[in-house]
N, C-alpha and C positions, 0 to 999 in steps of 0.2 A: 917189666911191663905188666900191665893190669889186664884182666879179663876184658874190661870194657873197650880197651884199645883194639883187641882182636875182633870182638863183636862189631865194633864200628866199622872195621874193614869189610866184614861179610855184609853188613847192611848196605854199604856203599854200592855193592855190586847190584842189588835190587834197584837202587836209585838210578844208576847208569842204564840199566835195561829199560826202566820206566821212561827215562828221558829219550832213549832211542825210539821206543814205541811212539812217543808223543811227536817226535820229529817226523816219523813215518806217516803219522795221521795228518800232519799239516802241510805236507808237500807232495807233489806228484813225482813218483819215482818210475823209472823204467823197470822192466822185469829184472834186468841185470843188476840194477841199483838196489832194488828190493831184496834180491837174493843175497847180495853181499852185505846188506844190513842184517839179514836173518842170520847168516854165517857169523857176523860179528857178536850178535846176541848169544848164539850157541856157544862161541868160544868164551864168552864172559861167563856163562853158566858152567862150562866145564871147568874154568879157573876157580870159580867159586867152590865147586864140589871138591876139587884137589885140596884147597886151602881149608876147607871144613874138616877134612880128614887129617890133614897135616898139623894144624894148630894144636890140637890136644896131645899130640905125640912129641912135640918139640922138647927134647930132653933137657935143655938149658933153662926151661921154665920151672917155677917152683911147682911142687906137687899140687898145692892148693889152686894154683892157676889152671893147671892141666885138668884137674878134676872139675873145676868150674866150666871150663871150655867144653869138656866132654858132655856135661849135663846140658849146657845151654845150646850146644850145636847138634844135639841128637834130632831135633826137629827139622834141621836143614838136610839131612841125609836122604 
């Protein structure tokens, strides 16, 4: 696998959150529905943080890929 593959996964999290916010802006939600949407975004952000920390540590990746990921993902921490 290439560094770009992992970075694409991380960037998809941002697109998903943006899409959720766009949906929230275009429809009327009850308090409960809005709360659940917010919880979903929080869960997505937690998953992203986990993967940002995990990807550079995957031992089966080549050293060059791990080093690239560590460099590229430092801004996401």
